[in-house]
Phi, psi and omega in degrees: 000129184282143176290157186236152172272118182255118184253352185267317187234116176252119190285342181241167169234151175245133174289162175300327179291319179295320180298313176299321179292318176299314181299314179305313182298310183299326181277332188242002189238028177057032175283122182304148186298332183277001178269156174227183177277122178262127175238130183208194183224155174224140173080049181261046185273191181297337180293346177083003183268120184236131175251138178260146181243142179218131179193185176247138190199164170275151175302149173242160189303328184263019181271151162266133184246136184226154169241128176237114180053037184085358184257122175289130183241130182241123179232127176291135185311321186284352181270341192307315186298332179279344186257345181309128178082353180287138179250127177262126176238174170228131183231145174237117179232178174293341178271351179150185178224149179171176175273146176234152180243124185236134171256100185299340183274345182286142184246000000 
């Protein structure tokens, strides 16, 4: 099955700071041109514990593919339901810097 470019519904959002950081990394850290940003999950079992994954990868046959501000985003179809509504941000604090995953709907 061929991956598809989905232009109607993007399950996640990226803040402008996250977009800037992804673009910086892709331009300055030897990320191959055919790679995009992969967002996924690990540990979606009965315990309710979910870890989010972020990295650079080539598209795979079972991915949904999106373009966000010129950045190719790859999400494995089976991960989509766990990512709906999730916001990816990038923060720099005195404790460190890195990407964060925020669910604005979580209470």
